[in-house]
N, C-alpha and C positions, 0 to 999 in steps of 0.2 A: 605334163604332170596328170595323175588321177584325180580321180574328185573327189576318192580317200584323202588325198593328200590335201588337195586346196582345201575341204576342211577343216585340217589339220591345223595347215595355217591361218585359215577361219577362225579359226581359236585363239591362236597366238593374236590376231589383231584386236580380238575382243581385249584381251589384258593388258595388250601395248598403249589403248585407248585410256588409259589410267597411270602410267610409270611415271614414277618421276624422274625431273634430268637426272642424268649420272652417264659419264664418259664410263665405259668400264678400264679399259687402261689406268685413268687413272686413280676409280676404285679399289683396281686391286694393287695397283705400287703401294695405294694409303691403309687396307686394309688386310693384315694375317685372317687367313682360314682357320676358320670351324669349327665344327660342322653341327650338324641339330638331323635327328634322325628319330622321327613320335612312330610310333605302332600302335593301332588301335586294331584291337584283338575284336572284332563287333561280335556282334550273336550275345554277350553275357556269358564267357568260359568259368564254371565252374569253380572259385579257388581251393575249393577241399579238395583238390585234383592237383593240386599244382601245391603252392606253399605254405597253406592254409587248411590243413586236415585236421581232420575230428576225430576224438577218442572213434576205436570199434567198438565202446561200450555204450557210444548214441548208440548206431547204428541198431546194435541187441535190445536197445531196451527201446528200438521203434520211431526214435524222436529224430534220427540222419537219415535219410535216399542216400544209398554206397553202393554202384554197382559194380565195386570191386570186390567187395568182402561178402562170404556168404553165412549168412547169421542163422538166430534160430525158426522165421519165420520167411524165410527169401527160398520160393521155389523153382527161381530159376537159374540152372546149373550154369558156373561160372567157370573159366579156364585159372582165377589166380585166385587166393583167398588171400590178399595182400595185405602183412604190417604198416601198419604207420613209421614212417622212420623218421627216427628223432635227427634236425641239424643245427648249428651254433655259429652264430655269427661270429668273429675275433671282439663285438663286441659284450658277450653274451648274453644275448636275446639267443633265444630259443624258438624253433618252429616245429612242426610238424610236416613231411612233406609223402608223395606218393611215387609210386616207380616210374608213373609217367612222367614225370618231371629228369628223368635218369640220362636222358642227351644231354640237356641243359644243364646238367654238373660235371657233369665233362671241363664245362667252362667258371667253375665253381673253385677260386672267389673271385674272378674276375667282374661280378656282377654284385647289385647290394637288391634286399628284397625290402618290401615296405607292407608290411600288413595292414590291415583294423582300419584302412582309409575309408574317409567318410565321402561318400557323393554328391549331389542333389538332395537335401533336405525338404523339396515342393515336391519334386516330382522322381516317377519310377520309368518311363518308356526307355526306350535305346535311344534316337535321338534325342531328346533331353539330356542326356546324361554324356550322352558321348560332347556336347554343345558344352552344359558342364565345365567336361575335363578341360574344355580349351579357352573359353571366356570369364570362367567363373560365376555363370548364370544360365537356369533352363531352358530361359525364353529367350526367343532372337535379340538382337537390334544392339547385342555388346559384340565392343575387341575381342579377339581372340589373341593368344600372346604368339601364339605360331608368326603370323608376319613380322612379329613387335620383335624376334629373336633372329627373322632373316633380314631383319634393316641394319640391323647390325653389320652387315658385311659390306654396307654398299655396293653389292650384286643388281642388277636391272631385275629379276625378280627377288619377291621379297621369302616365298615360300611356295611347291607345287605338294600337290593334294595328288596320289592315286590312286579310285576309286572316289566311292561316296557313304557320307558319314548314315547312319542308318537313318528308316523312318524320312531319308527326304530332309534332312535338319538339314540347315546351311550351315560351314564350322565359325562365320563369325561375320562383323560389322565392318571390318577391315580388311577383308580379302580381293579388293579392288587392284592390289600390288599384285595380285597370288595367279595361279594360274590351274585348273584340275582335270584331270587324264583319267581314262581308265585305263588297265594297266599296261600295254604298249600301243596306245593312241599317241606317243611322243616320237616313238620310230620312222626317222627316214623325216625331220624336221631339217637339221641342222643340213640336209644334202640337199635338199629341196629349194631351201634359202640359199644354196649355194651354187646351183644353180638356175635364180630366178631371177629375174630384176634388181639391179643394185638403186639402192637408196640416191638418190643426189643430196646431197646437203644444202648448198651453193645453188640449188639450179631456182632459175628465177620464181616460177613456180610453188616451189617447198617454201621461198624469202615472204613469199607473200602469202602464203596459208599462213606461214607464223606473224606474222605483222596481222592477221585478221584476227587470230587465233589474241593475242596480247591486247588489242583492244575491247574483244570483248569479256574479258579478265579483268577490266576493272574496276566492279561492282563486288558488293557482297552475297549478293543472292546468287540459288544455284545455277543459274546458269552459267554465271561470271567464277565459278567454283567451277563447271563444267567443263569452263574452253581455258583454265590452265592445267588442270592433269589433262587435254587434250597435246595443250603445246608443249608439258612435259613427255608428255609419252612422242610425240612427234622428235623434238629432239634428242630423246633417247633411244629409239626406234634402231640408229645402224650399231650401238654399242650391244644393244640384246640382239639383233643379228650376226654381228661379230663372233658375240659366245655360243649363240647356238649352232657358229656352223662349225665351232669348233665338237660341238656335242656327237661325235657318229656312232657311238654303242646302240645298239637295239633288245632288245626284253623278246628270250623267248616265250612266245604266244599257248606253247606248250607246257611251259611252268607254272607254278600257285604263284597267285595274283602277287605274293610280300617278295616270294624269288625274283621275280617276271620282274618287278618293278624298280627291286634293288640295283639292277644292273644301268638301265636309267637313272638312278638316285646317281651312284658312282659318275657318271661320266657328267652330270652337270656339274656337281663339287667339281670335281676337274678343271670342268669350262668356265670355270667363273659363272652361269649361269642362275643358281639358286644357290644359298650356304644352309636351306632348311626345307626339310620336307618330311609328309605324311605317308604313310601307308596303310592303306583301311586293311587289314587280315580279315575277309568278309568270309564267317562260316555260320551265320543264319541262317533259316532258321533253326539247322537239325539242332545246334546246341537249343535253341530256346524252346525244348519242350516243357511246356505247364501239364497238362495234365494227367493220368493213366497212364503209362509210357512204355509200347512197343517195342523203343526204338534205340531202349539204351546199349544197345550194342553196338550202333553206329554211332550212337553218342559219344563214348565211348572209343572207338575209333581213328572220330573225327582227332577227340583230343591227342590222342597218345597214339595213334596209328596201329601198327604190328606190334607199339604195347600191351593195346587195348585188352581189357578180360573176357577170354575169348574171344580174340580178334582174330580175325578168316583173311584178315586186309595184309598186302605189304607194299601199302601206300605209306608214303610220312605224314605222321597227325601235327597237331599244329605244334608240339613240343616241339618234331623233332624237326621240321623249316624253320624255328625260333633257333632253334640249334645252330640249322646251316646258315642264318643270318650271323650269329658272332662268327661261325667259323671265316664266311667271306670276309667280313669284316675286320677280322685279325688278316688274313693272308692276302685281299688286296693293297695293292700299295699307290698315296696317291695319287705318283708319278713311278710309272708302270714299268720307265723304263731307266730309274735309278736305284740299286739294290739300296743304297742307305737310305729312300725314302721311307717318311712312317705312314704305316698303316691307316688306314680309315680309323682303325679300333681308337690308333691312340691320339686322332684329331678329330673327334665326334662323340658326343654326348649323345645318348640314346635312352627312350623312353619307352616303354611298352605294358600296355595294359588293356584292359579291357570296359565296358560300360558298369558294369557293376558287377556284384558278386548274386549268387543263388541264395535264395530258400533252402533252408533243410529238407522240408517238403515241400508240396503243392497245394494247393488251396483244394484240389480236388481227394486228397487222400484223407480216409476216414477212417484209419484205423485197418486198413489193409494191406499188405506186404508193403514193408519199407522202401525193399530192393526193386519196385514195380513201379514207383511214384518219380511223377516229373519232380520239376522245382521254377521257381516265379521270380521275377528281377527280387532284387535286394541293394538299392541303395545305401546302405548304412554299414558295408563294408566294402571294399576292393581291394584289390592284392597288384602291385605298380612291382614292374622291375628296373635299374638305374643302372648306367653303367657308362663304360668308356668315359673320354675325356672330362675331367676336373670331377669325377666322380670316384671315391673313393669303394673298394669291391672289399667283397667279404661282410656286408653287416647287415644285422639283417632290425629292420626297427619294426614295432609298433605290432600291436598284438590284437585281436577280436576277440571275443565271447564267449559262451554256449560251448563251454568244451568237454564238461564229465554230464553224468545224470548221478539222484540216486537211485535206487533198489527202487521202489518208487516209478523210475524215471521221469520224475522232473530234472527240471533242467542246474544248474549248484550256478551261485553267485551271478546273481543275475542285477540290475541293476535299477531301480525304477524312474530313469533317465530312460532303461530299455523300454523299460513298461511302457511309457508314454509314447517314446516313438513309435508304436510297434499298437499302440490301442487299446490294449486290453492289461488286463488285471490278472489274466486266469496263465498259469505256468501252462499247463498240457499245451495251452493257443501260440503259444511261442513257435515264429517259423525263422524267424531271419537273427543268424546273428551280428550282432553289430561292432564296430569297432571300439574299444576301451577306453578308456581317457587316456591323454598323453602326457607325460610333463616334456613339453620341449629346454627346459634346463639340464636335465639329466640328459633329454634323449631317449629317455626309456616310460614303457605303459606304465602308469599306476595302476594301483591295487585297489584301491577305493572305490567303493557304490556311489555310484552319486549322486540325489534324489532328483534333483531335475535336470532337464538337460538344456544343456548352454556348450553351443558350438563351437566355443575356443576352448574348450575344455579337451577335442578330441583334434586330432591328425586327420585334417580335410584332404583333398586331393589339392586345394589352393594351394597347398603349403608343399606338394609335389612341384606343382609349377613356377612357384617362387623363386622355388630351389634352382631347376631351371631356367629360369629371367638371371636369378645372382651371377649365375656361370657367364651369362652374355652380358653385363654387369650394365643392365637393362634398367632406368633410374629407380629407385625401390617405392617413388611416392606412383610410377606406373602398373606396383604389381596386383596382386589380387588384394579383397580386403575379404574380415572373418570378423563379424562383431564389430564392424568399424573402424580396425587396425589394419593393416596389414598383415596378413598369414604370417608366423613364422618363416622363418626357412629354415632346413634339415640340418643346420651346418655339420653334423656329425661327417655327414656324407661327402663336401666338399673337400676339396686338393686343388692344389692349383693346376692349372689349366694349361698345354702343349698346344701354340702356335705353329704354324710354317709360314711365308714369305708369301703375297701374295705377284 
């Protein structure tokens, strides 16, 4: 075995030290399979180039940076003067999109779009908002919903994380039964285990170790709690080893990270290693350009690939790769040898999002070329894509504000709550779009303009997370809260789930 193989096995040994006791054969027989795929687009993707575009009038009046539009003050030539495209969900809600999402539209209406989603109200860092999405808190030390979802299957690993949360953020306090990889580090682990030494459960040595672990686990302190976890890990090690040995797939290191990792995810889902996976699609720092921006071309190429304005690249961009994810989910069968087997799209709930939206212009912009400014972090709004098992496709939920201006360039219909969140009373100083207040009874954005900010008036990411947890039948009392109560579930998105036998 190579040194790399030993390191990979060592990573699994670390996880095994805290795995619960669970015989895989029993878990598979008892729990039907239903999977969760979570994709975090790291870097802060600007939703105005996706499904939450702004009026071109906003750019012409100098209020919104737009690298796809030739406006009266822009001096940089572009290849496409792209008009915004109106789309309408089956629920009647409309949104503006750009040509950069054309690849994804090949899969519409199989997914739904949620706009105007509020992220952390306390912090605007990449890692803080990525953590907020999974734990409902921007600070460390709180449980993530990702292992909660995976725990429902009874598989030995609760969740797998491919990649790293931005800014070195920890994904949650309850990840001790999960494992983290770089994209292709999982390659060959199953084969290495199959060729390595076997664990003899009934040997005198193993029985002696288990007895000592149980004796040390009798108290209530941290040492005793650790001994309980070690005992459970040793009991479950054979079932984990068996599941991993069935996972023989490999990831192509030459493929973009999100696609390389997806091959391993399918293999782990099939083999009973885990039922929940997170792929970090890392496109920071090129997307995260704050100042006067000479990289507008590469930024657009990164989002749209060859679709980017004036693009000279033939490499696929973010939206093209996400379209490939959908294609692979739809065309890859859970049982590749059974033509009647459901596809992974049929039995997998999919959630795709970024840490936050972007500001309309950067803080470094002072009346210069609005087509040549960077953008800053904006946790007051976000766009989320939901699809697959348990999700009704073809819907658009939520809206953001700052969609039009008057002749003087003042942004229209801005609430007092928005001014308060940005900390200004000057319309010309507004740089962030913000989600509109949301009516959870009608599942529609509200038209009123609240004078003060109350988090419960808005569609927070906690409602997205709770909708996923509802699909996986996680106790309502364990779900995320806003304003002291559980955040409302997005009921119009829900449909009956499909499972396959364990």
